[in-house]
C-alpha positions as CSV (number, residue, x, y, z in Angstrom):
1,M,54.1,22.3,27.8
2,K,53.0,25.7,26.4
3,R,54.4,24.7,23.0
4,A,52.4,21.4,22.9
5,A,49.2,23.2,23.8
6,L,49.9,25.9,21.2
7,A,50.7,23.2,18.6
8,I,47.4,21.5,19.3
9,V,45.4,24.7,19.2
10,M,47.1,25.7,15.9
11,T,46.5,22.3,14.4
12,V,42.8,22.4,15.3
13,F,42.5,26.0,14.0
14,L,44.2,25.1,10.7
15,A,42.1,22.0,10.2
16,A,39.0,24.1,10.7
17,C,40.1,26.7,8.2
18,S,41.2,24.3,5.5
19,N,39.4,24.4,2.1
20,E,39.0,20.7,1.9
21,P,35.5,19.4,2.7
22,T,35.2,17.5,6.0
23,Q,34.0,13.9,6.1
24,A,30.6,15.1,7.3
25,E,30.4,17.4,4.2
26,K,31.4,14.6,1.9
27,D,28.8,12.3,3.5
28,L,26.1,15.0,3.2
29,E,27.0,15.4,-0.5
30,K,26.7,11.6,-1.0
31,V,23.4,11.5,0.8
32,N,22.1,14.3,-1.4
33,E,23.2,12.5,-4.6
34,D,21.4,9.3,-3.3
35,I,18.3,11.3,-2.7
36,G,18.4,12.7,-6.2
37,E,18.8,9.3,-7.7
38,L,15.9,7.9,-5.6
39,Q,13.6,10.8,-6.6
40,S,14.4,10.0,-10.2
41,E,13.6,6.3,-9.7
42,I,10.4,7.2,-7.9
43,Q,9.3,9.4,-10.8
44,Q,10.1,6.7,-13.3
45,V,8.0,4.2,-11.3
46,R,5.1,6.6,-11.1
47,S,5.2,7.1,-14.9
48,E,5.2,3.3,-15.4
49,N,2.4,3.0,-12.9
50,E,0.3,5.5,-14.7
51,A,0.9,3.7,-18.0
52,V,-0.2,0.4,-16.4
53,E,-3.3,2.0,-14.9
54,S,-4.2,3.4,-18.3
55,D,-3.7,0.0,-19.9
56,I,-6.0,-1.6,-17.3
57,T,-8.6,1.0,-17.9
58,N,-8.5,0.4,-21.7
59,K,-8.6,-3.4,-21.2
60,E,-11.6,-3.0,-18.8
61,R,-13.4,-0.8,-21.4
62,E,-12.7,-3.4,-24.1
63,L,-13.9,-6.2,-21.9
64,E,-17.1,-4.3,-21.2
65,E,-17.6,-3.7,-24.9
66,V,-17.1,-7.4,-25.7
67,L,-19.4,-8.5,-22.9
68,S,-22.1,-6.1,-23.9
69,G,-21.7,-7.3,-27.5
70,D,-22.1,-10.9,-26.4
71,S,-25.2,-10.0,-24.4
72,D,-26.8,-8.5,-27.5
73,D,-25.8,-11.5,-29.6
74,S,-27.2,-14.0,-27.1
75,Y,-30.4,-12.0,-26.9
76,E,-30.7,-12.1,-30.7
77,D,-30.0,-15.8,-30.7
78,E,-32.9,-16.3,-28.2
79,E,-35.2,-14.3,-30.4
80,E,-34.2,-16.4,-33.5
81,S,-34.7,-19.7,-31.6
82,D,-38.1,-18.5,-30.5
83,A,-39.0,-17.5,-34.0
84,A,-37.9,-20.7,-35.6
85,P,-40.8,-22.9,-34.3
86,E,-43.3,-20.4,-35.6
87,D,-42.0,-20.7,-39.1
88,E,-42.6,-24.5,-39.1
């Protein structure tokens, strides 16, 4: 009986002192790797998002320029149509 108890105690002690990582340590390492990969993906998505937002801003600016150009053209067209009857 004493030998069995001593064997169990020695087994537990040796297992605790082994240099191999425990399953919990392996799991923690895997989780940390996953976190690193996710952080990298998040950064990539943020960069893509910034590029898309910049494109949207540029397109809005272009649209405003086109619309303001059309407004000037339509105003000039109105002036020309008003001036046309006077020439006749």
